N, C-alpha and C positions, 0 to 999 in steps of 0.2 A: 829579810824574811825569806827563810828554803821553802818555797810553794809547797815541795815534795814531804816535806817533813809536818804539812799544816795541816790539820786535823779536819777545818771546814775545808780545805781543798782535796784533802782525799775522797770525803765522803760527797762532795758535791761531784766531784769527777766519776766518781759511783754512780751517784743520782743520773747524771746526764748519758751515761751508758747504756742506764737502764732503758732509759726513756727512747735512745737511739733504737735500742733493742724492741722496741714495741710491748715493754714491762711496764705500763701507765702506772698502775697502783702503786707498784712496788717503787718506780721513781719518785712518786708524791711523798712514799713514806722516807724515804733516803733525803730527798730533797729538802723536807720541812725537819729532818732532824738535822741538815749542814744548816739551816738558820738556826737550829737553836745551839748548836756548838758557837757560832758565831763568827764575825770577822770583822777587823776593822778598814778592809778593805769594801769602800762602797761599790767599786766596781765588779767585785767578785758577786757580792750580795745582790745589784743588778742580773748577774749571770745567772744568776737561781732563781730568782724572780720569773724571768726572762723561761726557764727552764720549766718551773711550776706551772707557769700559763699556758703553756703548751701540753704538760700531761694533764691539768684538768680541763684543756678543750677538749683533748682526746678521749675524755671518760663522760664528757657529757655535763661536767660543774662548769655552765658557762659564769654562773654568778662567781666564784672562787675563778674562773681562769681572768676575767674581769680585773677585780680585785689585783691580783699578780700582775697585769697589763698596767695597771696604775700606778703602783710598788715601781717597775719598772720606767714606768716616763717620768715617774719624781725621781729616780736617780739620775737617771740620763739628762734630766734638766740641772738637779745638782750637780754634775758632773763637767756640766757645760760640753755634753757628749751631743752637737748637733746631729748625729748620723746617728746614735743611738735613739734620739727622741723621734728621728722621722720615721724610725723602721718601729717603734710603740707605738704612734700617731697610726700608722698605717693597718698597724693588728687590732689596734681599738675599732679604729672605723669597721673593718670588718668585723668583728665581734657585735658593734651595735648594730650591722647593718642587718645580719644574721639572726638576731632577737628582735628585726622589726622596727628599731629606734632609731628613725632615719635621720633623725636632725642631730641626735649625736651622733652619727658615722660621717654624716656631712661636714660638722664641724671639726672633727678629727680628719678625715681626708683632706679638706681645706688645709689643714696646721701641717698635714703630712707634705702635702703638694709644696706650700710657702718653701719649708725646708730642705726641700729636695731642689728646688730652683735656687737658693743660695748655694748650696753646697754642689750645681750643676750634674746632680747624681738622677741620671736618665733611667735607671731603674724606677726610683721614685716618681720621677715623672711619667711612668708607664700609668699611673693609676690615670691616665686619660683612657686609657682601655677599660677599666672596672667602670668607669662614669659613664662611657659610651655604650656598655653593655646594660647600664641602667638608663639610660636613655632610650635605647631602642626598645625595652622593656615600658617604657612611660612610667617608670616607677622614680623619677624623681617629682615633677611635680607631681604627680597622680597621690603620691604618700605626703604631699606636702599640702592636700587639696587644691592643686593648681589646675585637675583634670589630665587627660591623656596627652603627651607631646608627640607630636608626629618625628618619629627620628631622622628623617632627613633634615630638618629642621635645625636638629639639635649638631647632627655629624657634620653640618657645614664648617662650625665653630672649630673643629678639630683640622680642618685644611689650610688652617689662617697662617700665610708667613709674611715676614716683612718686604720685601723684594729684595733681599739680600739675600735667599737661601737661609734664615733663621727662622726655626720654629716657633709659632706665637701660641699655637696651641694651649700649650699651660696657663699664660694670661687669659686667655680666652673663656679656659675651662674654670678657671680662678673667678672671672668674673661671670661665668652664667650659674657656677655655683652660687655665687653669692646673692645673683638675682632670685635662682630659685627658691633660695632659701629664704628671702626675705616678705 
């Protein structure tokens, strides 16, 4: 397949360039047109779902945005793309958090963390910074009905090492999230 001759690719690249330039409404129109043109490449379609989720998010269309994030996640799962799946879970976790759906946010961030640990992805494991911010605000337990959490108690979990210099914070983070949500 010659990608430069594919109408789907040409239109989706234009849509993504519009998104990059900050023309969110125009990018939605063009990217949705690309989906109507269609492609047999699931990976290319996933890229458009991801771009559409960003465009809709920028426009304040959170429901449409999370719908495209879900589709992006499904494509990544179908392709066996664990890096894409990790990214999609992170996006969904952040989206659900911003909408006040803390249980879904924690579920998606848990999934992101597990995948990041499998992939040895330090950026994905950087989720601990996000969760530590939640802990500082006492949001994790409070939002799930446990009352406020004193930050130092939770922050101690972030400093665990195994004695050989390996950071076990991701494991302790996963355990603590599991305990908080149950």
